[in-house]
Structure formats: structure tokens, C-alpha cells
MIKELUM-544728 format. One record per atom (N, C-alpha, C): y, x, z. Coordinates in steps of 0.05 Angstrom, whole numbers, plus 5000, padded with zeros to 4 digits. Atoms other than C-alpha are relative to their C-alpha. Layout:
MIKELUM-544728
YXZ/...
***
This chain:
MIKELUM-544728
498349884979/900308401961/499349875026/500550114973/898708322034/502649945014/497550064987/903808062083/501150255014/499049754989/904308762113/501950134980/498149885019/910509062082/501549804983/498850215016/912708402053/503049995004/497150014994/919508402087/501450244987/498849765011/920909122065/500149984969/500050055029/919208911993/502149794993/498450235007/923108261995/503050055000/497149964997/930008502018/501250144976/498849875023/931309001962/499849834974/500350175023/928708511910/502249795000/497950214998/933307951935/502850124996/497449875002/939108431941/500650074971/499549915028/938208691870/500649764982/499550245016/938407971843/502549855008/497850174990/944007681886/502550155008/497749874988/948608201917/502450044982/497849955018/952808381856/501049744987/499050245014/953007731816/500849775019/499550224982/953107261877/500150105029/500049884973/955307631940/499949805023/500150214979/956306991980/497249905004/502850095000/949306751962/498350215014/501549794987/946707431984/500449995030/499450024971/950307372052/498549765012/501550244990/947206672060/497150075003/502949934999/940206942044/499450185023/500449824977/940907502095/500249845026/499850174976/943206992146/497649825005/502450164998/937306542131/497750165011/502149824990/932607132142/500550075030/499449964972/936207272208/499149775017/501050244985/934806552230/496950015002/502949985000/927506672211/499050185022/500849814978/927107262259/500349875027/499650134974/929806822315/497849815008/502250194994/923906342309/497350134996/502549855004/918606882298/497949945021/502150054980/915106732364/498349754995/501650245005/912906042339/498450034974/501349965026/910306332273/497650175001/502449834998/905206832297/499850184976/500649825023/902007192238/501749944976/498450075024/906506822189/503050075003/497249934996/913107102217/501150164977/499049835022/913707642164/500149844973/500150165024/911707152109/502649824999/497750185000/917306672130/502650164995/497649845003/922507222135/500350094970/499849935029/920807462064/500849774983/499250245015/921206752037/502949935005/497250074993/927806652073/501950174985/498149835014/931207252042/499849964970/500350055029/928407061973/500549724991/500050285007/929306311976/502049924978/497950085019/935606291933/500250184976/499849825023/934106821881/500249864973/499850155025/933506281828/502849934991/497250025008/941106241828/500950244984/499249765014/941406941799/500349934970/499650055029/944306901728/497750114983/502249895015/938507331705/497549835001/502450164996/933406821730/500449714992/499550285004/936806151719/499249914972/501050115026/932805801664/500349704999/499950294999/932205071685/502549905013/497850094984/938305051730/499249895027/501150094975/933804841787/498950255015/500549744989/933805461831/497350035014/502749954988/927305341871/497950054979/502049965021/923305291807/500450274985/499449755014/926905871772/499250245017/500649784982/926106321833/497050035004/503049994996/918706141844/498750114975/501249905025/917006261771/500450304997/499549725001/920306941773/498250155020/501749874980/916707121837/497150014991/502850015008/910006911808/499550174975/500649895026/910707171737/501050294997/498849735004/915107791742/499550185025/500349834976/915008031814/497250015011/502850014990/907707841826/499949995030/499750034971/909507621896/497649865013/502050144984/904807371950/500349704994/499850285009/903106661928/501149825022/498950174979/905006371996/503050025000/497149975003/912006661989/501049834977/499250155024/912406361919/500049705007/500150294993/910305671946/502249925018/497850074982/915405692002/502649994985/497550005016/921005881954/500149754982/500050235018/918905331906/500749745014/499750264986/919104791959/502050015023/498249984977/924605022006/502049775002/497950194993/929204522039/499949744983/500450265014/926403872009/500450024970/499649965028/926404151939/498849784983/501350215016/921803591915/501949774995/498050225004/927503091925/502050074977/498249925022/932203491881/498550024974/501749995025/926603611831/499749724988/500250285010/925602861827/502549914986/497450085011/933002751814/500550144973/499749855025/932603271758/497849944980/502350055017/926202991728/498050234998/501849765000/922403621748/497949995023/501950014977/918203381807/497150054992/502849975009/911703341768/499550304993/500249725007/913004041740/499850185025/499949844975/914704331809/497349985015/502550044984/908704021844/497550074985/502349935016/904004151786/499550315000/500249705001/905504901786/499750135028/499949874974/906505031860/499249825023/500850154977/902604751918/501850065024/498449964976/906204661984/498550165021/501149864977/905005112043/499849805023/500350184977/903704832112/502649875007/497650144991/908504322140/501650175020/498649834980/910104802197/501850214987/498549795014/912305352149/502349884983/497950135016/916204872104/502349915019/497950074980/919804602166/501550245009/498649764991/921305312189/502050104980/498249915020/924405512123/502449814997/497850195001/928504872120/501850045023/498449954976/930804992191/501850244996/498449755004/933105702173/502249964980/498150045021/936605492110/502349815009/498050204992/940104882140/501450065026/498549914977/942405262201/501650254994/498649765009/946005792160/502249924980/497850065018/952805742127/499850164974/500049845025/954205992056/500750295005/499249734994/957106612089/498050145018/502149874984/950806752130/500249965030/499750044972/953206532198/498549755010/501450234990/949606042243/501749744999/498850265000/951205302238/498049805010/502050214993/947704642250/499549844974/500750135025/944304202198/502049774992/498150215007/949403632202/502450124986/497849865012/955204102187/499250124973/500949885025/951104452133/499749794978/500250215020/949403802097/502849904992/497350085007/956703592101/501450204982/498749795016/958904262073/498950004972/501250015026/954004212015/501049764984/499050255013/956003491999/503050044992/497249955006/963303702002/500550204978/499849795020/962404311959/499449894972/500950105026/958803941903/501249734993/498950275004/962003261912/497949795006/501950204991/958802631940/498549864978/501350145022/957202331872/498550184981/501549815017/954202961842/497149985005/502950004996/946803061834/499350135027/500549864975/946803561892/501049845024/498950164979/951303131935/498249765007/501850234996/946702531925/497450095012/502649894990/940402941936/500250085029/499849904972/942903262001/500349785019/499850234982/944802592031/497349865002/502750124999/938002312012/498150175017/501849824985/934602922042/500850035029/499049964972/938802922106/498149915022/501950084978/933902512149/497650195002/502249824999/928202982130/500950285010/498949744991/932503602141/500449995030/499650024971/934403352211/497349985014/502750024988/927103172225/498650285001/501249735001/924803872203/501250175021/498749844980/929904192247/499149925028/500950094974/927903762306/497150105006/502849914996/920503942297/500050305006/499949714994/922204692296/501150045028/498949964973/926504632358/498149915022/502150094981/920904252393/498050235004/502049784999/916104822376/501250245015/498749784986/921105342400/500149955030/499850074971/922204972466/497250015012/502749994990/914704902474/499050285005/500849724998/913605642463/501450135024/498549894977/918905802516/498849915026/501250114976/915305362566/497350125007/502649884996/908705722557/500150245018/500049764982/907006212612/499150254985/500649755013/906506932593/497350105008/
***
């Protein structure tokens, strides 16, 4: 599959997996994709790729796909094996938002990294930025509030609460790098 038409393919797939069983997760995914469109100018030819990965990033939460309980891995495996998705989308979904840290906490890091190579740091930063600047209901937020919301939802001593606090410095750094690129693009003469 080429990146042309990727967004048109990704939205109905994500909707079919999330909208009915997990409507809030679907709203979040749509919001993450909206954030991706706002940073499209810094992505060039990869803008459509990022938007597709953004709307698909949480499909591993779908009850039909949840096998390991680790949504980046479950979603990426489905995209690779069933949906036959563009491999770059698969890699972005597998590694979104510091997934390697959560994989490590779950004893799945070797499995994740063995199956799915990472995309460029710029694209990983961009997807993290989009995810961590979107509330569970799909509205814009900031990464500090988002991390606090996640830790509060799961509890500070839970696996997710511990992971998100450990990942917070990298989440903030990813966001800062994206914002620097956006600011730099705005300063460029037309």
C-alpha cells in the first residue's frame, strides 16, 4: 500500500475497531489525528503517514485485537498480519508514545523491538506529541496535564502510572522538539 490514500483507508478501519466498543478511545484517536494535521507542515511527504498512524495508534485496545494486553503490540500485529498495512504505519503504532518503556515494564521489550523496528525519531516525536496533547475525549491539552490524567486514571502505583511517570521526561522532550520544528517552519520565508 502506498501512502496515497492511506488516511482514507485508516479512518474507517480505526472506526470499525473502536467506535462501538470504545467510543471514548475513538474520540481520542480522532483528536490525535487532528493534532497530526496541525503539524503537517513540518512533516512534508510523511504528513499522511503520520495522520494514518495517529488515527490507528490505539486500535490495540479493541476487544477484538487485545491478545497480550499491551495495545501497541496488539495493534501493530493486527495491522501487519490482518490489515496488511504500510509497514511504516505499523512501526509507528508499535512504538507510539514511549511504548518501549511500557513494554519493558511488561517484559515485552525484546518482543516489541525484535518484531518492529522504529521509524525516524522525528516521526516518533510527532506521534508522541499528537497523542500527549490530546485528552481521552479528543480535545487539545498539554503533555503535563495529559501525563497527570493518565497517572490519575490508572493510579500512581499501577504499571501504567509508573510507566507514564518514567516516560514523562521523554514525552516532554518529544513535545519540545516538535514545537521547535513548528516554530522553525513558521520562521522560514515563503
